[in-house]
MIMAR-180600 format. One record per atom (N, C-alpha, C, O, CB): residue in one letter; x, y, z. Coordinates in steps of 0.02 Angstrom, whole numbers, plus 50000, padded with zeros to 5 digits. Glycine has a CB too. Layout:
BEGIN
AXYZ
...
! end
This chain:
BEGIN
M493114498848221
M493464505348257
M493124506948367
M492664505548404
M493094513948187
K493694510048366
K493394512448450
K492764514348459
K492504516848409
K493734518648481
P492264513948531
P491954514748546
P491884520448557
P492314522148598
P491894511748569
A491424526148535
A491314535448545
A491374535148637
A491414540748663
A490224539648507
S491374532348661
S491554532548744
S492074530848760
S492254530548818
S491214528848788
S492444529448711
S493304524448755
S493554530648708
S494104532748729
S493714512148726
T493354533648662
T493794538948618
T493674545448662
T494184548448678
T493514540148528
A492864548748693
A492894552348729
A493204551948829
A493364556948862
A492314553648709
S493194546048849
S493384547248909
S494144545848900
S494484546748951
S493004543148962
S494444543948850
S494994545448816
S495284553948806
S495854554148782
S494834542148754
R495134557348814
R494954562148788
R495044568048844
R495364573248844
R494314560848760
V494514564248903
V494284568448966
V494944566748995
V495274571949002
V493534566049014
Y495274561549014
Y495814560949044
Y496284565049017
Y496574567649064
Y495994554949047
L496484566648972
L496944570448943
L496994574448945
L497554576948941
L497034570648905
V496264579148956
V496314585849000
V496394587449051
V496584593049068
V495984588649004
L496264582449088
L496394579449179
L497214579649178
L497554584149202
L496034568849203
A497424574649150
A498154575749149
A498364585449101
A498554589249145
A498514566949095
L498354586849075
L498524594049077
L498234598349120
L498544603549133
L498414596649022
A497704597249146
A497664601749230
A497944599549288
A497824602949338
A496964602549261
G498324594249294
G498394590149326
G499124594949325
G499214598849372
G498224582549307
L499564594549276
L500124597649255
L500284605149269
L500754607749299
L500134596549192
V499644608349231
V499824615149242
V499244616449336
V499554620149375
V499504620949148
L498774614649356
L498724617149423
L499634615249446
L500094619349437
L497974612349475
T499744606749481
T500274609049530
T500684611549509
T501044614549549
T500564605349566
W500814611649459
W501674613449451
W501704620149452
W502214622749475
W502084610949379
F501254623449432
F500994634849480
F501374633949518
F501894637349518
F500084638649534
F501304630349551
F501234631149648
F502014627949626
F502384631249589
F500444624849721
N502174622349649
N503034618649586
N503434623249615
N503764623449668
N503084620149471
L503314628049551
L503704633349530
L503994639549570
L504464643049587
L503374635649486
Q503134637349573
Q503334645049678
Q503754644049729
Q504204647149758
Q502624645849750
Y503384636349734
Y503684634649807
Y504694634349771
Y505074636649813
Y503204623949850
F505114631749695
F505404631549719
F505924639249686
F506524640649690
F505504624649724
L505464642049661
L505544650049658
L505934653249693
L506464656149681
L505044653249672
S505434651949770
S505484654049829
S506084650549875
S506104652449934
S504834653349853
G506514646149855
G507144642149879
G506744638149912
G506874637749972
G507764645649922
G506254634849892
G506134628549901
G506744623049871
G507234623849834
G505454627649869
S506464617349907
S506964612849878
S506744603349864
S506304601249901
S507614613849937
V506944600149831
V506704593449858
V507364586349878
V507474580349870
V506124590849792
A507624592449906
A508184588149989
A507894585550022
A507534589250055
A508574592150050
P507824578150037
P507504577650084
P507084580250147
P506524580850171
P507724575850088
D507824581350157
D507594589150242
D507054593250234
D506534593550267
D508234596850256
R507284597250176
R506894601350157
R506544601950143
R506174606850151
R506914603050138
F506404594650101
F505554597150069
F505064591450115
F504474592750122
F505404595249956
W505324585250145
W504854585050210
W504854591550233
W504654595750193
W505084580150271
A505034593650288
A505024596950306
A504644602450296
A504314604150345
A505374596650307
D504584606250239
D504074609650233
D503474604750223
D503064604650269
D504184614450181
A503364600150160
A502734596250170
A502714595950214
A502254600050217
A502584590850150
M502844594150290
M502354590850354
M502304596050411
M502414595050471
M502704583250392
A502064603850370
A502344611050403
A501884611550435
A501934616350473
A502494617650364
N500974606450447
N500504609350477
N500174602950487
N500504599250451
N500154615150443
P499664598950518
P499174595150511
P499004592950434
P498974587250411
P498674598350542
L498874600150398
L498474599950347
L498974597350290
L498904593150245
L498114606750337
T499444601250306
T499864600450235
T500024590950243
T500044586550200
T500814606750236
R500114590950328
R500184585450308
R499964577550288
R500234572050278
R500414586050328
A499264580750291
A498824575450288
A498584574750193
A498224570650164
A498124577550350
I498854579050174
I498404580850110
I499204577250065
I499104574350012
I498094592150095
T499984577650095
T500534574550078
T500524570350082
T500674567150031
T500934575150094
L500254565350168
L500424557850163
L499494555650108
L499434550150081
L500554552950277
D499094559250104
D498614554950046
D498774554549984
D498584549649952
D497974557350036
V499124559249958
V499554559249907
V499924553749902
V499694548749876
V499914564049908
Y500474553849922
Y501214548249931
Y500774542249948
Y501054537049930
Y501914550350007
L499984540849987
L499904530849981
L499574532649912
L499534528149870
L499204524650055
S499354538649895
S498794534149801
S499284532849763
S499214529549711
S498164540149734
A499764534849779
A500334535249711
A500634529849742
A500714524249718
A500924542749692
L500734531149778
L501214519949813
L500624514749756
L500694510749710
L500854515649972
V499904518349801
V499384513049777
V499194509549695
V499054503849676
V498774516549797
F499304517049656
F499364519049586
F499924512449546
F499864509049496
F499704528049584
G500354512949586
G501334510149569
G501124502749564
G500954499349515
G502134511649655
V501194501149629
V500684491449614
V500264490749590
V500114484849585
V500364487049663
W499734496049554
W499094494149523
W499444493749445
W499544488849408
W498384500549536
V499584500049438
V500164498649359
V500634493049343
V500644488849298
V500744504049352
W501114494649410
W501464485349393
W501244478249393
W501524473549364
W501934483449436
R500534478049442
R500244472349411
R499884471149375
R499634465549370
R500074469649433
E499754475349344
E499314476349284
E499384476549211
E498954476849167
E499084481149291
T500404476349203
T500824480049169
T501244476449169
T501714477549130
T500994485749187
A501264470549211
A502184467049238
A502024459849161
A502314454649176
A502254461149377
T501754459649113
T501604455149055
T502024459548998
T502464459148955
T500694454049038
A501594463549028
A502144468548931
A502774471848929
A502964475648884
A501774476548894
G503114470048985
G504004471648984
G503904474749057
G503414477749079
G504424478348909
R504384473649080
R504754475549128
R504714485849163
R504594489149214
R505494472849091
W504944486749075
W505384493649085
W504614499049083
W504634505049094
W506144495349003
R504114496049069
R503474501049048
R502964504049107
R502644509249112
R502964496648999
P503074497749153
P502754501149206
P503344508549253
P503174514349267
P502524493749261
L503934505549264
L504254508749296
L504154516049274
L504154520249319
L504844506149296
A504064518449197
A503984521949171
A503214525049203
A503084530049237
A504134519649110
W503014522449191
W502354524649221
W502424526449312
W502064530649340
W501784517749204
V502754523849334
V503084525249391
V503434528949411
V503334532149462
V503284522549403
A503814529149385
A504244539749383
A503974544749375
A504024550149405
A504704542749328
L503414541849302
L503084548449318
L502604550449366
L502534556549374
L502844550149273
C502274546849396
C501974547949433
C502364551149509
C502074555649540
C501634542749430
F502994548449533
F503374552349599
F503954557449558
F504304560949594
F503874545549662
G504024557849495
G504294564649464
G504104569749446
G504354575349452
G504514564349425
I503324567049405
I502914574349394
I502384574149413
I502034578749392
I502804576949331
G502014568849462
G501644568549494
G500894565249438
G500754565049378
G501694575449530
L500464562549526
L500114559549528
L499384561449473
L498964558049443
L500124559349592
A499514567749481
A498814571549448
A498784572049359
A498324573949323
A498814580649480
V499584569049341
V499704572449281
V499884561549264
V499704559649208
V500504581349278
A500174556549305
A500154550849289
A499504546549267
A499444543749213
A500424548749334
L498994546549325
L498474542949331
L498164545949245
L498234542849192
L498014544649412
P497884551349252
P497684551749194
P497734548949128
P497364546049088
P497754555249191
L498444551349133
L498884548549051
L498934541549061
L499164538949010
L499814551549035
Y498824538349096
Y498904532049131
Y498234528649076
Y498234526349019
Y498774532649232
L497724529549126
L497084528449106
L496734529149024
L496394525448988
L496784532749149
A497134538249016
A497064539248945
A497214531248899
A496834527348871
A497684545848926
R497924531248908
R498234527348886
R498064519648894
R498474516248864
R498734529148906
R497574516148924
R497354510948948
R496534513248886
R496374510448834
R497364510549052
E496224518248914
E495664516348855
E495554515648776
E495134513448737
E495284520048863
R496254518948775
R496464514948704
R496494508448678
R496194504648640
R496994515748692
T497084508748721
T497184501948711
T496874497348726
T497124491848713
T497584500448726
A496364497448750
A495754492148794
A495224491848738
A494874486848730
A495334496048878
A495194496648704
A494754497448650
A494564489248624
A494844484048642
A495144502348589
P494114489948587
P494124481348550
P494154486348463
P493864491148437
P493024473748572
R494554482748451
R494674485748378
R494514481348332
R494294475748347
R495364487748362
P494634483848260
P494384477748214
P494624475648174
P494354470948144
P493944477948186
! end
């Protein structure tokens, strides 16, 4: 049986992942609908538009890179494709979704079983 705290933590992470998906993609969709693009020249010009957006962009991308390294090191023995899926989710959908989903999965698999 899993400890209640592990199950509760996992649920909190799942709610945070959903919030990360809804809140960030609400603005991502606005960006794309207004003519935004993931083409590197356009995307990086928009992401680096002013000092605040530069700071936020660099903070998130460096955090995502750290997350990717951590996931890779922690899961490398489980099979090489699994860490790549978490990293792809992180950079494809967002750190605010990938990190709490990863932590929820980690809570569930790390909990002792009978």
